[in-house]
C-alpha positions as CSV (number, residue, x, y, z in Angstrom):
1,M,24.8,3.0,-26.7
2,T,24.3,4.7,-29.9
3,V,21.4,7.2,-30.2
4,N,20.5,8.4,-34.0
5,L,19.1,11.9,-34.4
6,P,15.5,11.5,-32.9
7,L,12.3,12.0,-34.7
8,L,10.6,14.9,-32.9
9,T,7.0,16.0,-33.5
10,S,4.5,17.9,-31.3
11,P,3.2,16.8,-28.9
12,G,5.3,13.5,-29.0
13,L,8.6,12.3,-29.8
14,S,10.5,9.2,-30.8
15,S,14.0,8.4,-30.4
16,Y,16.1,5.3,-31.6
17,L,17.9,3.5,-28.8
18,G,19.8,1.0,-30.7
19,R,19.3,-2.8,-30.6
20,N,18.6,-5.0,-27.9
21,Q,21.8,-6.9,-27.2
22,E,19.9,-10.3,-26.7
23,T,17.0,-10.2,-29.1
24,R,19.0,-7.7,-31.6
25,R,15.6,-5.8,-32.3
26,R,15.2,-2.2,-32.6
27,K,14.4,-0.1,-29.7
28,Y,12.8,3.2,-29.5
29,L,11.8,5.6,-26.9
30,N,8.3,6.8,-27.7
31,R,6.7,9.4,-25.5
32,T,3.6,11.8,-25.6
33,I,4.4,15.1,-24.3
34,R,1.9,17.5,-22.8
35,G,2.3,20.8,-24.5
36,G,3.7,22.0,-27.7
37,F,6.9,21.7,-29.7
38,R,9.0,23.4,-26.9
39,A,7.7,21.1,-24.3
40,A,8.7,18.1,-26.4
41,Q,12.1,19.5,-27.2
42,H,12.8,20.3,-23.6
43,Y,11.9,16.7,-22.6
44,L,14.2,15.3,-25.5
45,N,17.1,17.6,-24.2
46,T,16.6,16.4,-20.7
47,R,16.8,12.8,-21.8
48,L,19.8,13.2,-24.1
49,E,21.6,15.0,-21.0
50,E,21.0,12.1,-18.8
51,L,22.3,9.9,-21.5
52,D,25.5,11.8,-21.6
53,R,25.7,11.6,-18.1
54,G,25.4,7.9,-18.0
55,R,21.8,7.1,-17.5
56,E,20.1,4.4,-19.7
57,L,17.5,6.0,-21.7
58,D,15.2,3.1,-22.1
59,S,14.7,3.0,-18.3
60,V,12.7,6.3,-18.2
61,E,9.2,4.3,-18.5
62,L,10.2,2.3,-15.4
63,T,7.8,3.0,-12.4
64,L,9.0,3.2,-8.8
65,N,7.0,0.1,-8.1
66,Q,8.7,-1.8,-10.9
67,Y,12.0,-0.6,-9.8
68,L,11.4,-1.5,-6.1
69,D,10.4,-5.0,-7.1
70,R,13.6,-5.4,-9.0
71,W,15.6,-4.0,-6.0
72,L,14.2,-6.2,-3.5
73,E,14.7,-9.3,-5.7
74,L,18.5,-8.6,-6.8
75,A,19.8,-6.5,-4.3
76,V,17.9,-7.1,-0.9
77,Q,16.8,-10.7,-0.8
78,P,20.2,-12.2,-1.8
79,K,22.1,-10.3,1.1
80,L,19.6,-9.8,3.9
81,R,17.7,-12.3,6.3
82,S,14.3,-13.3,5.0
83,K,12.8,-11.3,8.0
84,S,14.7,-8.1,7.1
85,A,13.7,-8.3,3.5
86,S,10.0,-8.8,4.6
87,D,10.3,-5.6,6.9
88,Y,11.7,-3.8,3.9
89,Q,8.9,-4.9,1.7
90,A,6.3,-4.1,4.3
91,L,7.6,-0.7,4.9
92,L,7.7,0.4,1.3
93,G,4.2,-1.2,0.8
94,R,2.7,0.7,3.7
95,Y,3.9,4.1,3.3
96,I,5.9,4.7,-0.1
97,R,4.1,2.7,-2.8
98,P,0.7,4.1,-2.3
99,A,1.7,7.6,-2.7
100,L,4.5,7.4,-5.3
101,G,4.5,3.6,-6.7
102,E,2.8,4.5,-10.0
103,R,5.2,7.5,-10.8
104,E,7.9,6.9,-13.3
105,L,11.3,6.4,-11.5
106,G,13.1,9.3,-13.4
107,S,10.3,11.8,-12.7
108,L,10.7,11.7,-8.9
109,A,12.1,14.7,-7.2
110,P,13.1,15.4,-3.6
111,L,10.1,17.4,-3.0
112,D,7.9,14.3,-3.7
113,F,9.4,12.4,-0.9
114,Q,9.4,15.5,1.3
115,R,5.7,15.7,0.8
116,V,5.3,11.9,1.6
117,Y,7.1,12.2,4.7
118,H,5.2,15.4,5.7
119,Q,1.8,13.5,5.3
120,M,3.5,10.6,7.4
121,Y,4.0,13.3,10.2
122,Q,0.3,14.6,9.9
123,R,-0.8,11.1,10.3
124,G,0.7,10.9,13.9
125,L,3.4,8.3,12.8
126,A,6.8,8.2,15.0
127,T,9.8,10.1,13.8
128,R,11.5,7.0,13.9
129,T,9.2,5.3,11.4
130,V,9.8,8.2,8.9
131,H,13.5,8.0,9.5
132,Y,13.4,4.2,8.8
133,S,11.3,4.7,5.6
134,H,13.6,7.2,4.4
135,A,16.7,5.0,5.1
136,V,15.3,2.1,3.1
137,L,14.2,4.5,0.2
138,H,17.5,6.2,0.1
139,A,19.4,2.9,-0.2
140,A,17.1,1.6,-2.8
141,L,17.5,4.8,-5.1
142,K,21.2,4.9,-4.2
143,Q,21.4,1.3,-6.0
144,A,19.4,2.8,-9.0
145,V,22.1,5.3,-9.5
146,R,24.6,2.5,-9.6
147,W,22.6,0.6,-12.0
148,R,22.5,3.7,-14.2
149,L,18.8,4.1,-14.0
150,L,19.2,7.6,-12.4
151,T,21.8,10.1,-12.6
152,S,21.5,11.2,-8.9
153,N,19.4,10.1,-5.8
154,P,16.5,12.1,-5.5
155,A,15.9,11.1,-2.0
156,G,19.2,12.7,-1.1
157,G,17.8,16.4,-0.9
158,V,15.2,15.7,1.6
159,E,15.3,17.0,5.3
160,I,14.1,14.8,7.8
161,P,13.6,16.2,11.5
162,K,15.8,14.4,14.0
163,P,14.2,11.8,16.4
164,T,13.1,13.1,19.8
165,R,14.3,11.3,22.7
166,R,12.0,10.3,25.3
167,E,13.0,11.2,28.9
168,M,13.6,7.7,30.8
169,Q,11.1,6.8,33.4
170,V,12.4,4.9,36.4
171,L,10.3,2.9,38.9
172,K,9.9,4.2,42.3
173,A,11.1,1.7,45.0
174,E,7.4,0.6,46.0
175,K,6.5,0.1,42.3
176,A,9.7,-1.9,41.8
177,R,9.0,-4.2,44.7
178,R,5.4,-4.8,43.6
179,F,6.5,-5.6,40.2
180,L,9.2,-8.1,41.3
181,E,6.7,-9.9,43.6
182,H,4.3,-10.3,40.5
183,V,6.9,-11.6,38.0
184,A,8.5,-13.7,40.6
185,K,5.6,-16.3,40.0
186,T,6.5,-16.5,36.3
187,K,9.6,-18.4,34.5
188,Y,11.0,-14.9,33.8
189,G,11.0,-13.6,37.3
190,V,14.8,-14.2,37.7
191,L,15.3,-12.4,34.3
192,F,13.5,-9.3,35.3
193,A,15.0,-9.1,38.8
194,L,18.4,-9.3,37.3
195,A,17.5,-6.6,34.8
196,L,15.9,-4.4,37.4
197,T,18.5,-4.7,40.0
198,T,21.7,-4.2,37.7
199,G,20.3,-1.8,35.2
200,M,21.5,-4.0,32.3
201,R,20.4,-3.3,28.8
202,P,18.1,-5.9,27.2
203,S,20.7,-6.9,24.8
204,E,23.0,-7.7,27.6
205,Y,21.0,-9.8,30.0
206,L,19.2,-11.6,27.1
207,A,22.7,-12.8,25.8
208,L,23.6,-14.2,29.1
209,R,23.7,-18.2,29.4
């Protein structure tokens, strides 16, 4: 992409980005910068450095919401089952989009995600939920790097506490006997008896035929 010498004014800037490959229309990056000439110059220098490092300059106005929509459509739905794709969408819609969805994709930093995860902990959400949210978001932004919308993954520098393991609770003999007597009257009685007496994992006894 050819970038001509930009027109820089305070408090805004306009930079020529070449022509659209499909429509052949001229493309410009127009931004209003809060502050004076130095702030606008700093913003321009940052954008040009990102261009040199391979980032598409005309992607800076893309919001996180817009990008996540594109990621779900192009990268998630064609590869995953509809249930998994729906889980991704629900997770992002519940925890990430309300806090950061309207922010520009290129403006996000590790501290932004760290703050969101901290708020999730304060709300009493399980560590596993925070880890899963982070894993999905990290994968989404990793794809943004591959698509040259970002030069690095801003979710990569976030610290997530390790999930706490709960101590396993074992039924006493009397409670186990009463449990089996109760479930014996249901169609799952044999299944629960097998699980309780053998110690098999759910994935093991549910796979039996």
